[in-house]
PASEBA-1860 file (N, C-alpha, C; in nm, 3 decimals):
! residues 332
1> XXXXXXXX> 2.459/12.557/2.471/2.520/12.577/2.596/2.602/12.690/2.596 ~ 2.583/12.781/2.672/2.660/12.912/2.678/2.798/12.883/2.740 ~ 2.911/12.940/2.668/3.036/12.915/2.730/3.051/12.993/2.873 ~ 3.125/12.941/2.951/3.135/12.982/3.074/3.215/13.121/3.076 ~ 3.168/13.208/3.148/3.245/13.331/3.149/3.379/13.309/3.231 ~ 3.482/13.378/3.167/3.608/13.385/3.234/3.604/13.476/3.358 ~ 3.676/13.447/3.459/3.671/13.532/3.577/3.763/13.645/3.554 ~ 3.720/13.759/3.575/3.812/13.883/3.547/3.949/13.875/3.612
9> XXXXXXXX> 4.058/13.929/3.581/4.191/13.926/3.638/4.160/14.012/3.770 ~ 4.237/14.002/3.870/4.248/14.058/3.991/4.358/14.128/4.006 ~ 4.379/14.242/4.096/4.483/14.328/4.120/4.591/14.238/4.162 ~ 4.721/14.283/4.112/4.840/14.219/4.172/4.887/14.292/4.290 ~ 4.887/14.216/4.398/4.936/14.285/4.523/5.079/14.333/4.526 ~ 5.150/14.277/4.413/5.302/14.329/4.404/5.313/14.414/4.286 ~ 5.207/14.478/4.234/5.228/14.588/4.130/5.294/14.704/4.216 ~ 5.389/14.779/4.152/5.472/14.874/4.212/5.400/15.009/4.200
17> XXXXXXXX> 5.368/15.068/4.311/5.309/15.196/4.291/5.390/15.312/4.247 ~ 5.334/15.413/4.179/5.409/15.519/4.127/5.463/15.603/4.232 ~ 5.601/15.632/4.220/5.665/15.735/4.320/5.596/15.858/4.308 ~ 5.523/15.900/4.198/5.467/16.022/4.184/5.318/16.038/4.242 ~ 5.268/15.912/4.285/5.142/15.919/4.330/5.119/15.981/4.478 ~ 5.001/16.023/4.513/4.981/16.080/4.641/5.015/15.958/4.730 ~ 5.074/16.001/4.851/5.102/15.905/4.964/5.202/15.786/4.900 ~ 5.296/15.819/4.814/5.372/15.722/4.749/5.446/15.655/4.843
25> XXXXXXXX> 5.507/15.717/4.952/5.597/15.647/5.042/5.510/15.535/5.117 ~ 5.397/15.578/5.164/5.308/15.474/5.205/5.266/15.347/5.123 ~ 5.231/15.387/5.002/5.221/15.257/4.907/5.334/15.182/4.868 ~ 5.436/15.261/4.870/5.571/15.181/4.845/5.619/15.090/4.963 ~ 5.588/15.142/5.093/5.619/15.081/5.202/5.528/14.946/5.211 ~ 5.404/14.967/5.184/5.309/14.861/5.170/5.371/14.748/5.078 ~ 5.422/14.784/4.967/5.470/14.704/4.856/5.591/14.616/4.913 ~ 5.683/14.692/4.999/5.782/14.606/5.057/5.744/14.499/5.162
33> XXXXXXXX> 5.634/14.551/5.235/5.586/14.451/5.348/5.524/14.330/5.270 ~ 5.451/14.347/5.165/5.383/14.226/5.099/5.489/14.147/5.023 ~ 5.585/14.213/4.976/5.693/14.137/4.908/5.763/14.033/5.013 ~ 5.796/14.100/5.147/5.849/14.001/5.242/5.775/13.906/5.289 ~ 5.630/13.927/5.287/5.528/13.851/5.320/5.530/13.726/5.229 ~ 5.532/13.759/5.101/5.529/13.658/4.995/5.664/13.584/4.963 ~ 5.769/13.642/4.993/5.902/13.599/4.970/5.919/13.450/5.036 ~ 5.989/13.372/4.966/6.040/13.237/5.019/6.117/13.270/5.151
41> XXXXXXXX> 6.211/13.352/5.139/6.297/13.390/5.245/6.246/13.466/5.348 ~ 6.114/13.537/5.311/6.051/13.633/5.419/6.130/13.768/5.430 ~ 6.202/13.817/5.326/6.308/13.919/5.319/6.256/14.013/5.218 ~ 6.262/14.148/5.207/6.248/14.256/5.117/6.353/14.345/5.151 ~ 6.432/14.394/5.057/6.543/14.509/5.088/6.526/14.620/5.002 ~ 6.603/14.720/5.057/6.612/14.862/4.986/6.634/14.840/4.840 ~ 6.739/14.745/4.821/6.778/14.719/4.676/6.672/14.645/4.594 ~ 6.594/14.569/4.660/6.466/14.500/4.585/6.376/14.624/4.518
49> XXXXXXXX> 6.342/14.715/4.631/6.264/14.818/4.604/6.320/14.912/4.491 ~ 6.461/14.949/4.504/6.503/15.032/4.396/6.503/14.963/4.263 ~ 6.527/14.844/4.271/6.527/14.775/4.137/6.395/14.771/4.075 ~ 6.289/14.749/4.174/6.155/14.735/4.121/6.110/14.869/4.066 ~ 6.163/14.977/4.112/6.121/15.117/4.085/6.181/15.151/3.932 ~ 6.309/15.101/3.940/6.366/15.114/3.803/6.303/15.052/3.677 ~ 6.273/14.930/3.720/6.207/14.857/3.596/6.053/14.879/3.567 ~ 5.981/14.924/3.686/5.845/14.950/3.662/5.829/15.094/3.623
57> XXXXXXXX> 5.895/15.193/3.656/5.875/15.335/3.637/5.992/15.404/3.567 ~ 6.089/15.334/3.514/6.203/15.381/3.451/6.282/15.495/3.517 ~ 6.289/15.457/3.654/6.359/15.578/3.737/6.513/15.548/3.721 ~ 6.591/15.656/3.731/6.727/15.659/3.743/6.770/15.581/3.868 ~ 6.873/15.518/3.854/6.924/15.432/3.973/6.937/15.515/4.114 ~ 7.013/15.645/4.094/7.030/15.717/4.191/6.901/15.768/4.267 ~ 6.800/15.807/4.174/6.661/15.842/4.237/6.590/15.736/4.290 ~ 6.608/15.624/4.245/6.517/15.500/4.287/6.597/15.460/4.431
65> XXXXXXXX> 6.719/15.469/4.461/6.785/15.457/4.584/6.742/15.555/4.676 ~ 6.732/15.677/4.634/6.680/15.787/4.741/6.544/15.747/4.779 ~ 6.438/15.726/4.704/6.311/15.686/4.752/6.303/15.571/4.826 ~ 6.382/15.465/4.803/6.392/15.342/4.879/6.425/15.375/5.005 ~ 6.527/15.463/5.025/6.578/15.496/5.170/6.476/15.559/5.242 ~ 6.405/15.647/5.182/6.275/15.720/5.247/6.172/15.620/5.283 ~ 6.152/15.541/5.192/6.051/15.433/5.229/6.074/15.345/5.339 ~ 6.205/15.317/5.351/6.249/15.232/5.473/6.245/15.317/5.603
73> XXXXXXXX> 6.256/15.446/5.591/6.229/15.541/5.712/6.077/15.519/5.747 ~ 5.988/15.514/5.655/5.848/15.494/5.678/5.813/15.366/5.751 ~ 5.888/15.270/5.710/5.880/15.126/5.769/5.934/15.116/5.910 ~ 6.044/15.197/5.948/6.082/15.199/6.070/5.976/15.282/6.171 ~ 5.916/15.389/6.117/5.813/15.460/6.182/5.683/15.371/6.211 ~ 5.651/15.272/6.123/5.540/15.181/6.154/5.578/15.084/6.267 ~ 5.702/15.058/6.276/5.752/14.948/6.366/5.751/15.023/6.509 ~ 5.783/15.152/6.504/5.786/15.223/6.625/5.638/15.264/6.672
81> XXXXXXXX> 5.557/15.270/6.572/5.407/15.323/6.605/5.318/15.199/6.661 ~ 5.368/15.077/6.627/5.289/14.957/6.649/5.342/14.907/6.789 ~ 5.306/14.979/6.910/5.362/14.940/7.028/5.256/14.871/7.112 ~ 5.294/14.796/7.210/5.202/14.719/7.286/5.125/14.812/7.376 ~ 4.991/14.777/7.419/4.929/14.850/7.521/4.970/14.770/7.652 ~ 5.040/14.857/7.732/5.071/14.788/7.876/4.972/14.708/7.942 ~ 5.010/14.578/7.983/4.925/14.497/8.058/4.833/14.400/7.956 ~ 4.848/14.417/7.825/4.755/14.336/7.751/4.812/14.206/7.697
89> XXXXXXXX> 4.945/14.186/7.739/5.008/14.040/7.705/5.063/14.032/7.574 ~ 5.058/14.133/7.485/5.116/14.116/7.337/5.259/14.128/7.363 ~ 5.332/14.028/7.279/5.478/14.027/7.274/5.511/14.136/7.180 ~ 5.443/14.155/7.050/5.482/14.250/6.963/5.359/14.259/6.873 ~ 5.344/14.373/6.798/5.239/14.397/6.702/5.278/14.396/6.567 ~ 5.392/14.452/6.542/5.437/14.460/6.404/5.504/14.333/6.358 ~ 5.466/14.273/6.238/5.502/14.145/6.203/5.643/14.129/6.140 ~ 5.705/14.249/6.131/5.826/14.235/6.042/5.947/14.308/6.154
97> XXXXXXXX> 6.060/14.270/6.107/6.180/14.348/6.169/6.248/14.418/6.073 ~ 6.343/14.512/6.125/6.444/14.584/6.034/6.583/14.541/6.078 ~ 6.663/14.525/6.002/6.800/14.496/6.056/6.867/14.638/6.085 ~ 6.980/14.629/6.138/7.057/14.739/6.224/7.061/14.852/6.117 ~ 7.095/14.825/5.992/7.141/14.925/5.895/6.991/14.982/5.838 ~ 6.885/14.924/5.867/6.754/14.988/5.811/6.739/14.966/5.669 ~ 6.803/14.842/5.614/6.792/14.815/5.475/6.747/14.681/5.431 ~ 6.682/14.605/5.529/6.628/14.481/5.518/6.516/14.468/5.610
105> XXXXXXXX> 6.392/14.439/5.541/6.274/14.402/5.632/6.257/14.256/5.620 ~ 6.231/14.205/5.730/6.208/14.052/5.746/6.090/14.020/5.816 ~ 6.018/13.902/5.779/5.905/13.871/5.853/5.962/13.792/5.980 ~ 5.878/13.819/6.082/5.911/13.761/6.207/5.912/13.608/6.188 ~ 5.982/13.542/6.290/5.989/13.405/6.282/5.838/13.348/6.336 ~ 5.821/13.218/6.346/5.695/13.141/6.355/5.631/13.208/6.488 ~ 5.698/13.229/6.589/5.618/13.268/6.709/5.562/13.415/6.671 ~ 5.625/13.503/6.606/5.561/13.631/6.574/5.437/13.608/6.468
113> XXXXXXXX> 5.458/13.531/6.372/5.373/13.506/6.265/5.234/13.443/6.326 ~ 5.255/13.385/6.446/5.122/13.325/6.494/5.055/13.402/6.578 ~ 5.105/13.519/6.634/5.047/13.606/6.723/4.925/13.666/6.660 ~ 4.828/13.692/6.740/4.691/13.766/6.680/4.738/13.897/6.623 ~ 4.826/13.985/6.704/4.850/14.120/6.655/4.925/14.118/6.533 ~ 5.016/14.019/6.507/5.099/13.999/6.383/5.014/13.970/6.256 ~ 4.925/13.881/6.287/4.811/13.850/6.180/4.715/13.944/6.152 ~ 4.686/14.022/6.256/4.589/14.133/6.231/4.655/14.234/6.134
121> XXXXXXXX> 4.782/14.278/6.173/4.854/14.373/6.069/4.860/14.326/5.920 ~ 4.874/14.193/5.911/4.893/14.143/5.768/4.754/14.140/5.709 ~ 4.643/14.111/5.778/4.518/14.125/5.723/4.468/14.251/5.684 ~ 4.507/14.358/5.759/4.487/14.500/5.728/4.574/14.549/5.609 ~ 4.692/14.491/5.614/4.782/14.538/5.491/4.720/14.464/5.362 ~ 4.688/14.342/5.366/4.639/14.294/5.237/4.499/14.342/5.196 ~ 4.426/14.359/5.298/4.290/14.428/5.268/4.314/14.569/5.195 ~ 4.411/14.638/5.240/4.435/14.764/5.186/4.494/14.771/5.047
129> XXXXXXXX> 4.560/14.654/5.007/4.616/14.660/4.883/4.523/14.577/4.786 ~ 4.433/14.497/4.838/4.346/14.416/4.746/4.253/14.502/4.674 ~ 4.200/14.439/4.565/4.083/14.507/4.493/3.958/14.489/4.562 ~ 3.892/14.594/4.612/3.775/14.592/4.703/3.665/14.607/4.604 ~ 3.651/14.605/4.473/3.558/14.612/4.390/3.532/14.481/4.314 ~ 3.637/14.411/4.290/3.626/14.290/4.190/3.668/14.171/4.269 ~ 3.606/14.063/4.297/3.642/13.955/4.332/3.703/13.957/4.487 ~ 3.645/14.051/4.561/3.701/14.066/4.713/3.656/13.949/4.791
137> XXXXXXXX> 3.540/13.884/4.775/3.498/13.767/4.851/3.580/13.647/4.822 ~ 3.633/13.586/4.931/3.715/13.468/4.920/3.665/13.382/5.033 ~ 3.646/13.249/4.990/3.601/13.142/5.100/3.465/13.187/5.153 ~ 3.382/13.276/5.077/3.251/13.314/5.105/3.261/13.412/5.223 ~ 3.384/13.484/5.231/3.412/13.587/5.342/3.421/13.724/5.265 ~ 3.350/13.833/5.308/3.370/13.970/5.254/3.463/14.044/5.352 ~ 3.573/14.082/5.306/3.654/14.159/5.404/3.614/14.282/5.449 ~ 3.520/14.345/5.372/3.484/14.488/5.420/3.393/14.458/5.542
145> XXXXXXXX> 3.307/14.341/5.525/3.224/14.318/5.651/3.321/14.261/5.786 ~ 3.411/14.183/5.732/3.504/14.160/5.854/3.576/14.282/5.897 ~ 3.611/14.381/5.817/3.677/14.485/5.886/3.582/14.567/5.978 ~ 3.456/14.582/5.935/3.372/14.650/6.041/3.367/14.566/6.179 ~ 3.355/14.449/6.163/3.345/14.364/6.291/3.463/14.379/6.370 ~ 3.582/14.380/6.307/3.718/14.408/6.364/3.715/14.559/6.436 ~ 3.665/14.649/6.351/3.661/14.777/6.409/3.591/14.800/6.530 ~ 3.458/14.715/6.548/3.392/14.723/6.655/3.460/14.672/6.784
153> XXXXXXXX> 3.537/14.557/6.753/3.594/14.496/6.877/3.717/14.600/6.921 ~ 3.787/14.663/6.821/3.902/14.733/6.852/3.850/14.869/6.912 ~ 3.761/14.935/6.861/3.714/15.053/6.901/3.658/15.044/7.045 ~ 3.616/14.936/7.071/3.538/14.890/7.215/3.668/14.880/7.293 ~ 3.773/14.826/7.257/3.896/14.817/7.343/3.950/14.949/7.382 ~ 3.949/15.047/7.284/4.004/15.179/7.292/3.911/15.252/7.395 ~ 3.766/15.220/7.380/3.667/15.292/7.479/3.690/15.229/7.624 ~ 3.775/15.126/7.650/3.778/15.066/7.779/3.744/14.932/7.808
161> XXXXXXXX> 3.691/14.870/7.697/3.645/14.731/7.701/3.495/14.718/7.731 ~ 3.450/14.597/7.715/3.314/14.560/7.734/3.271/14.529/7.887 ~ 3.177/14.610/7.921/3.130/14.584/8.071/2.971/14.606/8.059 ~ 2.905/14.603/8.181/2.763/14.607/8.185/2.729/14.748/8.138 ~ 2.833/14.847/8.131/2.801/15.004/8.105/2.866/15.039/7.972 ~ 2.932/14.954/7.921/2.996/14.973/7.774/2.992/14.867/7.685 ~ 2.985/14.899/7.557/2.961/14.797/7.450/2.983/14.866/7.311 ~ 2.952/14.783/7.216/2.971/14.823/7.069/2.861/14.749/7.001
169> XXXXXXXX> 2.814/14.814/6.894/2.722/14.760/6.800/2.732/14.796/6.648 ~ 2.746/14.688/6.574/2.771/14.705/6.417/2.652/14.729/6.360 ~ 2.638/14.836/6.275/2.511/14.862/6.208/2.524/14.799/6.065 ~ 2.518/14.659/6.064/2.534/14.593/5.939/2.399/14.610/5.847 ~ 2.429/14.602/5.720/2.325/14.615/5.626/2.276/14.480/5.584 ~ 2.146/14.471/5.552/2.082/14.336/5.512/2.082/14.349/5.355 ~ 2.035/14.236/5.294/2.041/14.221/5.156/1.922/14.277/5.092 ~ 1.808/14.272/5.150/1.689/14.350/5.087/1.643/14.473/5.143
177> XXXXXXXX> 1.569/14.540/5.087/1.522/14.671/5.126/1.450/14.651/5.255 ~ 1.353/14.555/5.264/1.271/14.539/5.374/1.348/14.479/5.489 ~ 1.439/14.397/5.475/1.548/14.353/5.578/1.613/14.466/5.629 ~ 1.666/14.550/5.537/1.743/14.672/5.567/1.673/14.760/5.667 ~ 1.550/14.789/5.624/1.469/14.877/5.724/1.450/14.816/5.840 ~ 1.417/14.690/5.859/1.387/14.638/5.990/1.526/14.638/6.065 ~ 1.632/14.599/6.014/1.756/14.589/6.086/1.792/14.735/6.137 ~ 1.774/14.839/6.052/1.808/14.971/6.103/1.725/15.021/6.205
185> XXXXXXXX> 1.584/14.987/6.206/1.496/15.019/6.314/1.543/14.948/6.443 ~ 1.571/14.821/6.419/1.606/14.740/6.535/1.734/14.783/6.610 ~ 1.831/14.832/6.524/1.956/14.878/6.578/1.937/15.014/6.654 ~ 1.862/15.118/6.593/1.828/15.236/6.653/1.769/15.217/6.798 ~ 1.650/15.134/6.781/1.572/15.104/6.930/1.655/15.044/7.021 ~ 1.754/14.951/6.989/1.840/14.887/7.064/1.953/14.984/7.126 ~ 2.004/15.068/7.042/2.107/15.160/7.091/2.038/15.261/7.174 ~ 1.925/15.309/7.164/1.843/15.418/7.224/1.822/15.344/7.387
193> XXXXXXXX> 1.778/15.231/7.381/1.744/15.161/7.498/1.863/15.138/7.575 ~ 1.975/15.096/7.528/2.095/15.083/7.605/2.144/15.219/7.645 ~ 2.148/15.326/7.572/2.196/15.471/7.617/2.087/15.532/7.708 ~ 1.968/15.503/7.705/1.876/15.546/7.800/1.842/15.687/7.766 ~ 1.861/15.712/7.639/1.817/15.831/7.561/1.781/15.822/7.411 ~ 1.739/15.917/7.355/1.700/15.912/7.208/1.573/15.861/7.179 ~ 1.508/15.793/7.270/1.368/15.746/7.245/1.330/15.669/7.123 ~ 1.436/15.602/7.065/1.410/15.509/6.958/1.389/15.592/6.817
201> XXXXXXXX> 1.365/15.503/6.711/1.368/15.570/6.577/1.256/15.680/6.563 ~ 1.288/15.775/6.486/1.205/15.892/6.477/1.088/15.851/6.387 ~ 0.969/15.897/6.432/0.838/15.877/6.367/0.851/15.920/6.214 ~ 0.805/15.832/6.141/0.813/15.832/5.996/0.950/15.847/5.924 ~ 1.048/15.820/6.005/1.187/15.818/5.953/1.208/15.691/5.884 ~ 1.276/15.678/5.759/1.317/15.582/5.678/1.445/15.553/5.677 ~ 1.483/15.421/5.671/1.618/15.381/5.662/1.682/15.438/5.548 ~ 1.813/15.486/5.579/1.887/15.569/5.470/1.933/15.474/5.353
209> XXXXXXXX> 1.959/15.528/5.249/2.021/15.450/5.144/2.145/15.359/5.177 ~ 2.159/15.244/5.157/2.244/15.159/5.200/2.225/15.082/5.333 ~ 2.114/15.139/5.397/2.075/15.078/5.534/2.147/15.122/5.655 ~ 2.250/15.203/5.650/2.307/15.249/5.767/2.352/15.389/5.784 ~ 2.306/15.474/5.694/2.336/15.618/5.685/2.471/15.656/5.720 ~ 2.582/15.566/5.654/2.708/15.575/5.675/2.764/15.545/5.822 ~ 2.679/15.507/5.895/2.712/15.476/6.052/2.742/15.317/6.033 ~ 2.879/15.270/6.063/2.912/15.147/6.070/2.904/15.084/6.198
217> XXXXXXXX> 2.964/15.154/6.296/3.001/15.098/6.425/2.945/15.209/6.540 ~ 2.892/15.170/6.643/2.861/15.249/6.758/2.925/15.203/6.871 ~ 2.979/15.290/6.945/3.049/15.235/7.067/3.015/15.322/7.189 ~ 2.982/15.284/7.304/2.940/15.370/7.409/3.006/15.321/7.551 ~ 3.013/15.438/7.643/3.038/15.406/7.783/2.947/15.501/7.861 ~ 2.860/15.439/7.951/2.752/15.519/8.015/2.772/15.502/8.164 ~ 2.681/15.554/8.243/2.693/15.549/8.378/2.576/15.458/8.443 ~ 2.580/15.426/8.564/2.490/15.349/8.639/2.373/15.427/8.696
225> XXXXXXXX> 2.368/15.566/8.670/2.263/15.639/8.732/2.147/15.656/8.638 ~ 2.158/15.595/8.520/2.050/15.605/8.439/2.020/15.738/8.361 ~ 2.105/15.826/8.381/2.094/15.973/8.324/2.166/15.974/8.174 ~ 2.110/16.055/8.094/2.174/16.071/7.970/2.308/16.153/7.971 ~ 2.377/16.152/7.866/2.501/16.209/7.857/2.632/16.121/7.864 ~ 2.625/15.996/7.817/2.747/15.909/7.815/2.834/15.941/7.698 ~ 2.948/15.869/7.698/3.053/15.888/7.592/3.014/15.789/7.478 ~ 2.968/15.847/7.362/2.931/15.767/7.246/3.026/15.796/7.141
233> XXXXXXXX> 3.062/15.687/7.067/3.138/15.709/6.935/3.050/15.663/6.819 ~ 3.052/15.735/6.707/3.004/15.705/6.599/3.105/15.675/6.495 ~ 3.126/15.543/6.440/3.249/15.511/6.366/3.212/15.485/6.210 ~ 3.281/15.518/6.124/3.265/15.487/5.978/3.399/15.403/5.951 ~ 3.375/15.297/5.870/3.479/15.202/5.836/3.475/15.203/5.680 ~ 3.609/15.237/5.640/3.626/15.244/5.483/3.744/15.166/5.435 ~ 3.726/15.079/5.341/3.816/15.010/5.271/3.825/15.065/5.133 ~ 3.921/15.012/5.048/3.931/15.068/4.907/4.009/15.185/4.887
241> XXXXXXXX> 4.051/15.211/4.775/4.135/15.335/4.739/4.075/15.480/4.758 ~ 3.946/15.480/4.751/3.874/15.610/4.772/3.844/15.645/4.906 ~ 3.905/15.602/5.009/3.868/15.621/5.137/3.872/15.781/5.182 ~ 3.954/15.847/5.136/3.955/15.994/5.145/3.846/16.069/5.099 ~ 3.755/16.022/5.017/3.653/16.088/4.944/3.532/16.086/5.049 ~ 3.549/15.994/5.166/3.440/15.991/5.258/3.447/16.035/5.389 ~ 3.571/16.107/5.413/3.604/16.152/5.546/3.509/16.234/5.613 ~ 3.433/16.318/5.541/3.347/16.426/5.598/3.201/16.370/5.583
249> XXXXXXXX> 3.167/16.244/5.530/3.043/16.215/5.504/2.952/16.179/5.624 ~ 2.995/16.115/5.746/2.932/16.097/5.844/2.935/16.211/5.955 ~ 2.821/16.264/5.965/2.800/16.382/6.073/2.720/16.329/6.192 ~ 2.768/16.302/6.295/2.696/16.222/6.412/2.578/16.323/6.456 ~ 2.579/16.457/6.450/2.473/16.535/6.505/2.358/16.528/6.408 ~ 2.392/16.519/6.278/2.281/16.523/6.185/2.216/16.378/6.185 ~ 2.304/16.288/6.186/2.244/16.140/6.201/2.139/16.127/6.309 ~ 2.172/16.198/6.419/2.095/16.196/6.546/1.953/16.273/6.519
257> XXXXXXXX> 1.985/16.372/6.466/1.859/16.472/6.429/1.763/16.394/6.323 ~ 1.826/16.331/6.226/1.728/16.280/6.127/1.664/16.140/6.161 ~ 1.742/16.063/6.258/1.686/15.924/6.293/1.635/15.901/6.435 ~ 1.692/15.978/6.525/1.628/15.962/6.668/1.512/16.035/6.698 ~ 1.434/15.991/6.769/1.311/16.064/6.816/1.340/16.185/6.897 ~ 1.453/16.183/6.967/1.526/16.280/7.051/1.667/16.284/7.025 ~ 1.729/16.387/6.981/1.875/16.366/6.962/1.944/16.342/7.086 ~ 2.061/16.297/7.097/2.141/16.259/7.200/2.174/16.397/7.281
265> XXXXXXXX> 2.187/16.412/7.403/2.226/16.529/7.467/2.368/16.578/7.439 ~ 2.460/16.482/7.430/2.575/16.521/7.369/2.617/16.456/7.232 ~ 2.674/16.542/7.136/2.711/16.486/7.032/2.798/16.378/7.021 ~ 2.787/16.256/6.960/2.884/16.145/6.952/2.997/16.191/6.890 ~ 3.107/16.124/6.952/3.254/16.149/6.888/3.257/16.093/6.749 ~ 3.306/16.149/6.640/3.308/16.103/6.512/3.445/16.023/6.501 ~ 3.440/15.895/6.451/3.549/15.813/6.433/3.560/15.746/6.305 ~ 3.684/15.759/6.243/3.714/15.707/6.093/3.820/15.613/6.118
273> XXXXXXXX> 3.777/15.494/6.054/3.873/15.381/6.061/3.899/15.325/5.928 ~ 4.041/15.306/5.895/4.080/15.253/5.755/4.185/15.142/5.781 ~ 4.188/15.051/5.689/4.299/14.946/5.711/4.430/14.994/5.651 ~ 4.426/15.115/5.598/4.565/15.176/5.548/4.635/15.236/5.642 ~ 4.761/15.250/5.607/4.852/15.317/5.685/4.840/15.474/5.632 ~ 4.807/15.572/5.714/4.795/15.705/5.676/4.916/15.792/5.673 ~ 4.956/15.861/5.576/5.064/15.926/5.565/5.070/16.057/5.671 ~ 5.178/16.042/5.742/5.193/16.145/5.860/5.188/16.279/5.816
281> XXXXXXXX> 5.227/16.318/5.697/5.233/16.460/5.649/5.071/16.516/5.620 ~ 4.971/16.406/5.602/4.836/16.441/5.601/4.745/16.413/5.732 ~ 4.840/16.377/5.825/4.747/16.305/5.946/4.653/16.434/5.991 ~ 4.693/16.543/6.022/4.619/16.660/6.073/4.495/16.689/5.990 ~ 4.517/16.700/5.853/4.414/16.727/5.765/4.316/16.632/5.764 ~ 4.349/16.483/5.762/4.262/16.386/5.752/4.173/16.386/5.887 ~ 4.243/16.395/6.002/4.188/16.384/6.136/4.075/16.523/6.150 ~ 4.116/16.624/6.087/4.020/16.740/6.114/3.904/16.716/6.027
289> XXXXXXXX> 3.928/16.635/5.921/3.799/16.612/5.834/3.717/16.486/5.879 ~ 3.780/16.388/5.927/3.718/16.273/5.963/3.685/16.242/6.117 ~ 3.745/16.321/6.183/3.728/16.293/6.330/3.841/16.194/6.392 ~ 3.820/16.127/6.499/3.929/16.046/6.558/3.973/15.944/6.452 ~ 4.089/15.949/6.422/4.131/15.869/6.304/4.215/15.744/6.359 ~ 4.166/15.619/6.314/4.244/15.496/6.336/4.280/15.432/6.206 ~ 4.422/15.440/6.182/4.471/15.380/6.073/4.526/15.253/6.111 ~ 4.586/15.169/6.015/4.637/15.024/6.049/4.715/15.031/6.171
297> XXXXXXXX> 4.808/15.109/6.203/4.885/15.094/6.314/4.814/15.122/6.436 ~ 4.723/15.218/6.443/4.644/15.245/6.565/4.534/15.121/6.601 ~ 4.485/15.077/6.478/4.411/14.948/6.507/4.482/14.845/6.567 ~ 4.610/14.812/6.504/4.664/14.697/6.565/4.714/14.727/6.709 ~ 4.749/14.840/6.749/4.788/14.859/6.886/4.670/14.832/6.976 ~ 4.544/14.865/6.944/4.436/14.815/7.029/4.355/14.692/6.987 ~ 4.431/14.617/6.905/4.364/14.498/6.844/4.395/14.378/6.935 ~ 4.396/14.389/7.078/4.450/14.273/7.166/4.331/14.195/7.206
305> XXXXXXXX> 4.201/14.230/7.183/4.088/14.146/7.237/3.997/14.153/7.117 ~ 3.986/14.049/7.029/3.906/14.029/6.918/3.825/13.910/6.919 ~ 3.701/13.923/6.876/3.622/13.788/6.877/3.705/13.664/6.817 ~ 3.694/13.564/6.872/3.753/13.444/6.819/3.720/13.407/6.675 ~ 3.580/13.427/6.653/3.518/13.402/6.524/3.551/13.491/6.420 ~ 3.559/13.628/6.451/3.603/13.719/6.352/3.746/13.711/6.333 ~ 3.829/13.689/6.427/3.965/13.676/6.401/4.000/13.536/6.319 ~ 3.928/13.432/6.346/3.938/13.317/6.261/3.909/13.341/6.113
313> XXXXXXXX> 3.791/13.419/6.085/3.761/13.443/5.957/3.859/13.532/5.871 ~ 3.921/13.619/5.962/4.021/13.708/5.894/4.146/13.632/5.854 ~ 4.183/13.532/5.942/4.293/13.444/5.899/4.260/13.368/5.764 ~ 4.137/13.312/5.758/4.095/13.228/5.660/4.097/13.326/5.522 ~ 4.046/13.438/5.521/4.057/13.522/5.420/4.181/13.581/5.366 ~ 4.264/13.595/5.475/4.418/13.637/5.429/4.495/13.530/5.369 ~ 4.469/13.416/5.429/4.544/13.303/5.367/4.496/13.254/5.212 ~ 4.357/13.294/5.201/4.304/13.270/5.056/4.362/13.371/4.965
321> XXXXXXXX> 4.366/13.506/5.018/4.422/13.620/4.934/4.558/13.599/4.880 ~ 4.635/13.565/4.978/4.778/13.517/4.963/4.791/13.416/4.857 ~ 4.713/13.312/4.874/4.712/13.191/4.788/4.667/13.249/4.645 ~ 4.585/13.327/4.643/4.538/13.369/4.503/4.654/13.448/4.439 ~ 4.722/13.523/4.518/4.824/13.610/4.475/4.940/13.505/4.408 ~ 4.957/13.387/4.463/5.067/13.313/4.435/5.019/13.229/4.295 ~ 4.899/13.222/4.283/4.838/13.130/4.171/4.782/13.213/4.058 ~ 4.728/13.336/4.093/4.639/13.415/3.991/4.711/13.460/3.878
329> XXXX> 4.592/13.525/3.781/4.656/13.606/3.668/4.615/13.747/3.705 ~ 4.696/13.817/3.672/4.681/13.977/3.749/4.676/14.081/3.646 ~ 4.611/14.181/3.688/4.614/14.320/3.611/4.725/14.397/3.690 ~ 4.785/14.501/3.633/4.879/14.584/3.704/4.804/14.670/3.810
END
């Protein structure tokens, strides 16, 4: 009888990012939020971060305090960025509060923790910190698939909501090549029929590698006159640490030319969605490369109407990930 293989260690959500890394303030701010999320008292302070930097990266005390101060400015900016959309009923979106001196981050009380917006932020936070290559599936749920479904609902909210003339479609991939080809054809045909242009999958066109041609979500708003030229968005959803490497991969015009019998009259808007918080210093560069950019705070702002099933599964995965953090063996 062969011995059972040991499960590989998983990434520790509380490993301290290097202050010399790209987007270090963003990564360190995530660390503070996760620490508050997991702490018994629901708090994480500048002092906690400075001490962690000293221990993990041998920083001098004065330098560590300077970095910690800058990180808490980033946390304040997150709080200011996650603002409610008027008329949508959210009490708040950001699940943490900062004290008057901006030196202590605290998890909101029970009311805040139970709101959809607060839980959505926490799901995106943990998904961006978790290892998306090893052991990402928890409770038989794949966070990357959940993220695509979330993005479809959220992007549709941004597009004005679901009506007879607007909607969203997830270009999900199937497990076998045959299923993938069939699903891709069905999605293209369904989309063209809805938009009343494109004329379906191009003759002799084959489903691209991966089954979706890097197109994860399509959103649209058309007119009742039945004429072409509606507002269409082609969205790509990326989790994992290498999201910057894919910013320019999806080109809507080329996708239409390659797979539609007749390209859309108007090029779809390119949309790039990540569960990460994007560094403000690189925002214009990333937007120029990836198109309309929705990071964690933007996704949360428009996350007021999400499928009950999707939201419930996000909650299940989040709780499982936090429990694994509390009980697991980790790599740095």
